[in-house]
N, C-alpha and C positions, 0 to 999 in steps of 0.2 A: 313467587315465580323467579324473581331476581336472586333470591337466596339459593334456589335450586341451580341456577346458572353458575353461581359462585362455587357450589359444591362440585358441579360437573368439571369446572376448570381446575379446581384443586386436585380432583381425582386424575384428571388428564396429566397434570404436571407430575404427580406422584407415580405415574406409569413408567417414568424414565428415571433410572438410578444412574446418574452420570458419574464419571470418575472425578478425581481431584484436579490438582494443578496449583501452581504457585499462588495465584491470586486468591483462590478459594481457601487453600490450606493455611495461608497466613492469618486469616480471620479466625480459624479454629485454633491455631497456635496460641494466639493471645488469650482466647477463652480458656484453653487448657492450662496455660501458665497461671492465670488468675485463680482458677479452681484448684489446681493440684499443687501449686507452689506459692500462691499468694504474692505474685510478682508480675510486673508489666514487662519484664525482660523475657525474651523467648529463646534464650541460649540453648535450652534443652530440647527445643521443638523444631529446629530448622532443617532437619533431615529431609523434609518434604517441600521445601520452598527456597527461593532465592530472592524473594521480595523483601529484603531486610534492610534496616538502617543500622549503621555501626556507630556507636557513641560511647566513648570512654570505656572501651573494652567489652561492651555488652551489645547484644543484638536486640533490635526492636522491630515492630511492624512499621512499614511505611504507609499503611493505609489508615484512613479514618477509622476510629475504633468502635463506632456505633453498632455495627452488626456483631462484633465480638462481644460487646457488653450485653446485647440481647440474647446471645447464644449461651451466656454463663448459666442462667437458671435451667436452660435445656440440658446443658452438659451435666450439671449437678443431678438433675432428675434421671437422665439416662444412665449415669454411672451407678446410681442406687438400684435402678431396675436391673441393669446388667449384673451387678454384684449379687443381687438377690436371686438371679437365675443361674448363678454359678459361672458366669462369663467374665473374662478379664477385660475391663473397660480400657486398659492401656495396651492391649495387644493390637496388632495390625487390623485384625477383623473387627475388634471392638471399636477402634477409632473410625474405621470405614463406616460402620453402622451408624455411629454418631454423626458422621459427615452427611450421610444420605438423609437421615431423619431431620437433622437441623436444617438442611437445604430445603426439604419439603415444607417444613413449618415456616421458616422465614421467607424463602423465595417463592414456594408454591402457594401456600395459603395467603402470603402477603400480596402476591399478584392477583389472586382470586378476589380478595377483599378490594383491591384497587379497581378491578373490573366492575364489581358491584357498585362502588362509589361513583365511577364514571357514568354508569347507567342512571343512577339517581340524579347526578348533576345534569345529565343530558335532558332530563325532564324539567328540572328547576331552572336551568339556564336557557335551554333551547326549545322547550315545549314538546319534547318527544313523548309519543304514546308508548304504551307498555311493550308492544312487539318491537318498536324501534329501540327502546331501551335495552331489551334482551339482545337485539342484533348488535348494538354498540358494544355491549359487554363481551359477547362471544367473538366478535371480529377482532376487538382489541386483544382479548385473551388468547385466541388461537390463530389469528391471521397477521400479527405484527411481530416485531422483534421481542415483544414481551414473552412470547411462548418459549423459545429456546432458553432465554435467560431466566425464566422462572424455575428452570431445572438445575441451575448452578448457583453456587453461593458467592455472589458478588454484592457490592454495596449499592449498585445503581437502582435495582428494582425496589429494594427496601426504602431507599431515599425517596423514590417516586411515590410510594404509598404515603409516607409521612408528609411530604411536601404538598401533594394533591389534597390530602385531608386538611392541611392548614388553609389552603385557599378555599376549600369547601366551607370551612368554618367562618371565614370572613365574607364569603359570598353564599349564604345559605339559601338564597332564593327569595322571591317577593313575599313580604309579610312575615318572614322568619327572622329571628334574632341572631346576630353575630355572637361568636364566643371568642373574644380577643385573647384571653389568657391561654386557653387551650390551643388556639391557633399559633400563638407565639411559641409555645412549648414544642409543638409538632414541627414547625418550620425550623427551629433551632436543632431539633433532633435529627431532621433530614441532613443538615450540615454536618452534624457529628457522625453521621453514617457515611456521607460522601461529601468531601469538602466543596466541590463545585455546586452542590445543592444549596449553597448560601443564597442563590437567586430566589429561592422560595421565601426566605426571610425578608428579602427586599420587596418582592412583589406582594406578598401577603400584607406586609406593613403599609405599603403605599395604597393598596386596594382598600384596606381598612380605613385609612385616613380619608380617602376620597368618599367612601360610602357613608361613614359615620360622622365625619367632620367633627371629631371629638378628641380632645387631648387625653381625656380620661381613658378612652378605648385604646389609644396608642400606648399609654403608660401600662395598662393591663397587658397589652401584647408584649411589651418589653419585659415586664415582670415575669411573664410566662416563659419567655425565651432565656431568662437569666440562668435557670437551673441547668439545662443542657450545655450552655456556653461555659459555665463555671466547671462543669464536669469535664468538658473537653480541655479547658485550660489547665485543670489539675492533672489530667493525664499527660499533657505535653510537658508540664513541669516535672513530673515524676520520671519521664523518659529522657528528656533532652535539656532539662535545667532551665527552661523558659516556657511560659504559658503560650507564647505566640509561635513557637518553632515546631514544625511538623517533621515527620520522618523523611520527607523528600529531600530535606537539606543534607541528610547524612546517608542517602541511599548508595548502593554499591556502584562501582565505576561503569558497569554495563548499562546502567540506566541514566548516566550523566551525559548530557548532549553538548559536548564541547565544540561541535561544529556550528552551533547556532547560539545567538544571544537569547537566553531564555529568562523568564521571570519565575521566581520561586522554584527554579530547577525544572519547570514543566512547560511553560508557555512562551511562544514567540508571537510575532504578528501573524494574524490569520492569512492564509495563502489561498488564492483562487483554485489552484490545482487540487489542494486537499478538500476544499469545499465541494468541488465537482465529484471527487472520488468518494466522499462519504454520503452523497445524495444519489448519484446515478452511476457510479463506477461499478464495474463488474466484480471487483474484489470485495468491496465493503459497502456498496451503495444501498442506503436505506430504502429508497423508492423502487429500486430494481429488485432487491431480494424480498421486500415486503410491500408490494404495490398497494395494499390496503391503506397504508399511511397516506397515499395520495388522496384518499377520500376525505381525510381530515383537512387537507389543503383546499380541496374543491368546495367543501362545506363552509369554508370561511366566508364565501361570497353571499350565499343566502342567509347565513347567520348574521352578517353585518346589517342586513336590512331590518332586522328586529332590534329596535332600540334597546330593549331590556337585555339583549344578548351581547352588547358591545363591550361592556366592562369585562366579563369573563373571557371573551374572545381576545381582548387585548392582553389580559393576563396570560392566557395560553400561549400566545405568540411571543410574548416577552420571554417566557421560560424556554420555549423551543429555540428561539434565535440565540439565546445565551449559550445553551449547550452546543448549538451548531457552530457558533463562533469559537468557543473554547476548543471544540474538536478540530476545527480547521487551524487552530493555533498550536496544536500539540505535535511535536516532532514525531512521536509514535502514533500518528493519527489513526492507523488501522487497528489499534487496540491489541496488537500481538495475536495470540490465539483467540479468535473471536469470529463468530458467524454474523457479521454485520457490525455497524458502528456502535459498539456498546456504550460509548460515552454519550450517546444521544438517548439512551433508554429512558432517563427521567424526564426528557423533554417531549416524549411521544404521547403519553396518556391524555393530557389536556388538549393536545392537538386533535385527538380522535373524538372527543365528546360531541362536537357539532355534527359529526357524520350521520347522526340520526336523521337530520333533515334531508338526506339524500334518499332515504328509503321510503319515499312517497312520490306519487306522480310519475312522470316520464323517466326520471332518473333512477327509479327503483331497480329495474333489471340490470342496466349497466353497472350500477354500484354492487349488486349482488354477484355479478360475474367476476368483477375485480376482487371482491372479498373472497370468493371461492378459490380463485387462482392463488391469492395470497395465503390462504389457509393451507392449501396443498403444499406450497413452497415452505412455509414455516414448519409444517409437520415433518416433511422429509429432512429439513435441516436439523430439527430436534432429534429425529430418528438416527441420523448419521452422526452428527457431532455439532453441538452448539458452540464448540470452541474450535472452529475451523482454522487450519494453518495459515500463517501469514506468508508462506513461501509461494503461494499460487497467485496468478494474476486474475483468475476468474473463479470465484468460490463455487458457483453452480457447475460451470462447464468443465473445470479441471479437477474438482474434488467431490462435491455432493452427488451429482448425477452419475459419474463413473463408479463411485463407491456403491451407490444403490443398485446399479446395473449388475455389479459383481456380487451382490448380496452381502455387502459389508456394512453393517450397522453398528451402533454403539462404539464408535471409533475413538472416543477419548481414552487414551491409554494411560493417562497420568493417575497415579495412585494417591490415596489419602495418606497412607503411612506404610512403611517408614521412609520411602523414597519417592520423589516425584517421577522418577524414571524407572519403569519396570526393567528387570534384568532378563526376562524371558518372554516368549510369545504367550505362554500360559498365563503369566502374571498380567500381561497387557490385556488379554481377553477377559480377565476378571475385574478390570478397573471400572468398566461401565457395562450396564445390562438393562434391558427393559423387561416388563412383566411378561410379554409374549415369549421372549427367549427363555424365561424361567420355566415356562410350561412346554418347552420343546419346539417352538416355532422359530424359523430362521429367516433372515433377510427381511424383505418388505412384508412377508406374511406375519412377521412378529407384531405388526400393527393391527392385526385382525381383532383381537379382544378390545382394543381401544375404539376401533371403528364401530363395533357392535354396541359399545357403551354409548357412543355418540348417537347412533340410530335410536336406541331405546330412550335416550334423553330427549331427542327431538320429538318423539311421540308424546312423551310426558309433558313437554313444554307446550305443544299444540293443545293438549287436553286442558292444561291449566289456563291457557290463554282463552279458550272457548268458555270456560267457567267464569272468566273475568268479564265476559260479555263484550269482548273485542273481536273484530274479524281476524281470522287466522292468517 
């Protein structure tokens, strides 16, 4: 049943073919450079991005390279398939196709696997029943910030998959054996994919030490983490002449914050106004745009009463508060083009796992109503544009709802190649599209095939649940 939920989520994410953008394109630029030129310099690929670092006359990615590394075998495979079909893999259309498919594999399927993992952990950590597990997976996958960002190629979602998997391996549930080596490898891989995800390395290591009380387990954890860390250090050395130097040190002037004292070119002291803005603000507030996330907060109280749930709950909140604090410390706290606080994406999954406890007793219907509202909001945000503009003060009131009322969907106009900025309205219209539009539906009606998929899936899930001898 949970496997079907993951498939439903992956198909839902694949329904949306979003456009490109600087942040997404830079990840493919590095993958293309590695495959096509055998270099980490992206000099030949920057027509579609400005997220570059300049060092000794060459251009490099400013982002953590993990998602680019994972895209390399996909790029190689797609190039072979495209060439075999007589298509030019280096044309604008060929690169756009690669961008869409790689986004679906890494972002879409990655998030679907993450939802399945959360459902499994909600049973092991919080005693969730099967229907509650399915609800956790569906509400996380369709009702939180995970939904829109599963359709774009950023590092946050992929880092969340790796990091949560690491914690699941050190907290596998009662009577199950921890896997410290694999946990260390995945936690370090999360950091390689998104630098702030280093918190998973710290939390997984501490949880392992507390649970196992074994130096051997910690050494195995460190040994597992060594491979990804050495890979990252080697990449930094090849780009910037030092294993500890990231691209942020050499990023272009438009991203340098000279008006604030910042650490590593990125962070200052956390500010209360930013904290409020990224939680309940109209522009980027997590709990305002995706109120289902409040279910995770509310569920912390009943979860704490379960003695066996306290350690995973503490791990979840340590991760969430880390990302929340970092986001409040970031001068560009709104994330630029972003429908919600994208820097919190990796902190949300573990927060949502105990929400299963709310889907029983008197809290069930209020929780379902909040989840339904949040799913509706996440769906229309994904339909209109997961990369909402930073120029508005209210994402829903000034952008998403007016666009939907005018029938304007798939509004990400940024191209994958050759330029991030389209030169005509016709080009802009081709940058993003959903499957409903491809069969001739327009505006909100373009959601109809997806809604039919969801209805059919709901029927299938009810049937499977009854066969599992649990109440529907």
